[in-house]
N, C-alpha and C positions, 0 to 999 in steps of 0.2 A: 503872386498868382500860383494856382495849383501847378506844382512841378510836372504832373502828367500832362498838362496842356499842350507841351511841345511835342509829345508823341502823338496826341489827338490831331494837331494840326499838320505834323509831318507825314502821317498816314494818308491825309486827304490830298497831299501833294505830290504823292509817287506816280510818275507818269504811266498811263495805260492801266491804271487800277481805279475802276470807277467805285460808286458807292456800294453797289451789291457785293463786289468782290472784296473791298475793303472790310465789310462787315463780316464776310467769311473768314477773312484773315483774323481777325479779331477774336471771332468766336473759337476757331481752332487753336490759336495760340494763347488765349486767356485775357490778353489786354493789349492796348496799342504799344506799349513798351516792349512787351515780349515779342511782339512781331519783328522789332528791330535787331531783338537779341536771339532770335531763334536761328538755327544752323540752315545752311542751304539745303541739306539733304532732307531735313524735316519740313522745309518750305515747299520742296519739290513734291510732297505727297498730298498737299492740299488740292483739292478739286478746283481747277481752273489756273494753277499755279504751276503745275507739272512742267518741269524742264525748262523754267525760266530761271536765269542766272540772277542771284541776289544782287550782285553788285550792278546789274544792268537795271533793276527795278527799282533800286534806292540809290539816287544820286548822291555822291560823296559830300556835296555841299548842302545838303538838304536843311540841315540844322542851322545854318547860317542864315537861310532865308526865313526859318521858322522864328529865330530870334528877332529878326527885323519885323516880324508880323506881330509877336507879342508885344514889342515895344510900340508898335502903331496902335495895337489895341489898347494898351495901358494909357497912352497919351490922349486917345480920342473918346474914352469913357464906353468903349464898344464891350458889349457881353457877348463873349464866345460860348456857344451851346453845342456840347456833344450829344450824339443821339442817345446815349444811355443816360444823360442828365435828367433829374426830374421836372427841369423847367422846359425840356424839349417840347415843341408842339405835339400834343398828344394824337391830334387827327393826323398830321404828317407822318408820325412814326408807325402808322399802319400802313403806309404805302412802301413797297419793297424797294424802290429807288430812291427813298427819301435821302437827303444828304446826311453824311455822317457829322459833319460840321456845319453850323449856322453862326452868322456874325450880325448882331442885332445892336442898333442904337436907337434909344427912344424911352418911352414911359408909358408903355401898356402891357397888357396881359395877353400872350400869344396862345393862352388857353382859355380866352373868354368864353362865356356861355354860348354867344350866337356871333358866328363870323360868316360873312357873306363876300365873295369875291365878284366883282363887277368888271366885265371885259367888254371889248368892242372895237369898232375900226378907229384908225387914227384919223381918217377922214369925215367925222361925224358930222351929221346934218345939224341945224338949229332944233329940228324936231327930235332928234335922238338926244341931244344935250339937254332938252327941256324934261325928256322923259325920264333921264338919269337924274336930273335935280329933283323931280317929283318923287321918284322911287325911293331916294335916299332920305328925303324929307318925311315921307310917309312912314319909313321904317325907323325913324328916330325915336319914337316913344318906346322902342324896344331894346334900345342901348345896343345896336347892333355894331360889331367892328367890321369896318368896310376895307376890304383888301384890293388892290390893283397894281399895275406896272408902272404907274408914273409917266406912260407914254402920251403922245398927242391924243386928241380926241375925247373918246368915252374915258380912258383911264383917269387923266387928269381932271376931267370933269366930276367924276366920282369922289375923287380924293378932296376937291375943293367944296362939293357939296357936303361931304362929312364934315368939314372943318366948319362950315357955316352952321350946321346943325348940331355942332359939338359932340360929334361921334367920334370914336377911336378910329384912326386909319391907318393902314399900313402898306408902304410901297414895297413891293418885292423887285430888287435890281439885278440886272444882267452882268453886273461888274462890281468891283470892290468898293468899300465905303469910304474911300479916299476922294470920291468924285461924285457928281449928280449928272445923269443923263436922261433927257436932255437938259443942257445948262440952264435953259430958259424957265425950268420948272424949280430951280432951286429955292426960290422964296417960298413955294408953297411946300416943298419939301421940309424946308427948315421949320415952318409952322406945325408939320406933323410931328415934330420931335417934342411938342408939348403934350399931345395927346395922340399917341401912336409911335410911328417910328420907321426906321429903315432896315430892311432885312435882305440878306444875301447868304449865298454858300461860296461866294467867290472872295479870294483874298485881296488884300489891297494891291495896286499897280496892276488889276486886271482890267482891261479895256471892254468896253461894250461891243465886243466883236458879234457879228451875225449869229454864229453857231450858239453863242451864250443864251439866247432869247428862249429857244425851245426848252432848254435846261431851266431857265428861271420860271417858265410857265408850270412845271410840275409842282413848284411851291405854291403857286398861286391856286392851283386847282387842289392840291393835297391839304393846305392849312386850314381850309374852310368847309363849312356844313353844305354849301352849295354855291354853284357858279351861275351867273346870271349874264347872259350875252344881249347887249342892246346895240344893235346896227353891226352887220358883218358881211364883207363881201364873201364871195364863193370860196375863196382861199385867204388864209390869214392865221395870226397868232391866237387870235380869239378862238378860233374852231380847234386849234392843237390844245389850247387849255379845255375846251369843252371835252374833246376826246379823252384826255387824261382824267378830267373829273368822272367820266363815265367809267374809265377803266379802274378807278379807285372806288367804284360803287356809291359815288356822291351824287346829289341831285343837281341837275342841270335844268335851268330855265332859259326861255328866249322869248323876247318880244317879236311879234310878227310884223311884217312891213309890206309895202306895195309889191306886187309881183314884178312890176316892170323898174324897178329900182335897184341899181348893184348893190348898195349899202344894205339891201334886205335879203339878198340871196342867201347868205350864210345861215341867218336866222331860220328863214323859211325852211332851208333844206334841213336843218337840224331837226325842226319840228315834223316835217315830212317823213323823215326816217326813223322818227320815234327816239332821237338822240337827246331830245329836250321837251320839257312840258311847255306847252304855250301859256303865257301869262300877259295880263293886261294892265296889272296894277300891283302895288305892294301887298295888298289884301290877298291877292292870289299866293303870293309867296308865303305870308304869314300862316294863311290856312293850310298850305301844303306842309310847312314844317311843324304845324301844331304849336305855334308860338302863343297865340292869344290865350289858351287855355292855361298854359304853364305860366305865363305872366299875370293873368288875374290871380291865380292862386298865390303866388309870390307876393303881389301887392297886398292881398288880404292878410297875409301872414305877417308882413312888414307893418301895416297899419295897427294890427293887433300888439305888435311889440312896441311900436313908437308912443303908444299911450302912456307907457310905464317908464318912460325914459326921464332921467333927472337934468337938471339944467346943462351941465357940462356935456353929458351924453348927447342931448338934442343940439347942442352947439356944434359938436364934432360931426353928427350925421348930417347936419344942414351943409357944412363946409364941403365934406366929401361929395354930397349930393350935386353941389354947384359946380364942382371940378371933374365929376366922374371918377376920376383917380387922383390920389394926391399923396405926396410924402409926408411922414410923421413930422419932419422939420417944417415943412409948409405949414402943417396944421397948429403947430406950436405959434407960428407968427400970425396966422389968419385968427386964430381963437385967442391969442394972448394968454396962453396957459404955460406952465412949466412942462419941460420934458417929461417928469415924472408922473405928473398928473394926467398928461395925454396918454404915455404909455399905458398907466393902469386902467384908464377909461377905455381905450382901444381894445385891450384885452378882455375887458368885461363884454364889450359890445360883440367881440368875436367870439366869445363863448355863446352868447345869446343868439348867434347866426345872422346879426344884423349887418357886419362888416367883415370883409373877407382880407386877409393880408396877401400881397403880392410880392414877387422878388424886388430887391432894391428899396425896402422900406416903404413901399407903397401901399395904399389901402383903397378899398372901393366897397360900395353897398353890395350886399350878398343877394 
């Protein structure tokens, strides 16, 4: 792994130094490594760090913990993403308090064209669950990536609906990637690794403590184009997520509910206070996001290109379309073609704008 990774992780572990201040340290010093090599006097001149003793803010054993985390990352096929990396979620990068380090396990693009966060109460009604299932099903033709928090109720319903409709789905976690919480959702979480994944800014051995969930919610709100609230009480995590999305200048939508039901109070209040646009269907979301027009243009462009494909090209395109995103190794197995042939054909398709390469030797239709 990159030698600089240990300094990137280390700066995220310094006590009492949040993401905003950590970014300031890096900007002033020039790099994560230089933060640890800077003298106390120079650090003291940085806004927000004045008069803080360097030995206090940087624990002596911090790199022992870092080495342990890097070993965990290596053994568990986890992708560490630093906020200055090209693969860092571009939408999240625009949020001032975005994490300086992310840890991702899975097989999807964190910078997909269309990403929606779906949140709601843990005590969802049958009506709310059916509403969520229909919403995701109706969004499926647009290949939307679904983000949620793997919690009970609306969250897990959104993830399951995405899997059912073969849409990429990402769960953002309030703990490290060495566990799944709640444990009852482990089976669903494991299925998500095939077309989606697990995302967190917490290192391993971090428990799902109460204070971690609001911090997790900023990723839910920041990584997506819009947040949709389906059933919420007057107070709850989904409303925190909606407020964060508003602070990031993202679209927020909410389904209205009966005025005499507790699970509708939050959504109705968001709409009443103009913090969320009222929606009744996926069609409302699609129109608000102007997805229909852009998708129709893309389909027309692809149809024109597909007419000119040769046999090998068409075979690869069909295989990618079936899987949404797929590795080059899997394409060789599916299409029964040698690596050299697949690589050359994919390059041609990429130049033609038909497929797009993703991190981890993954490919999807453009």
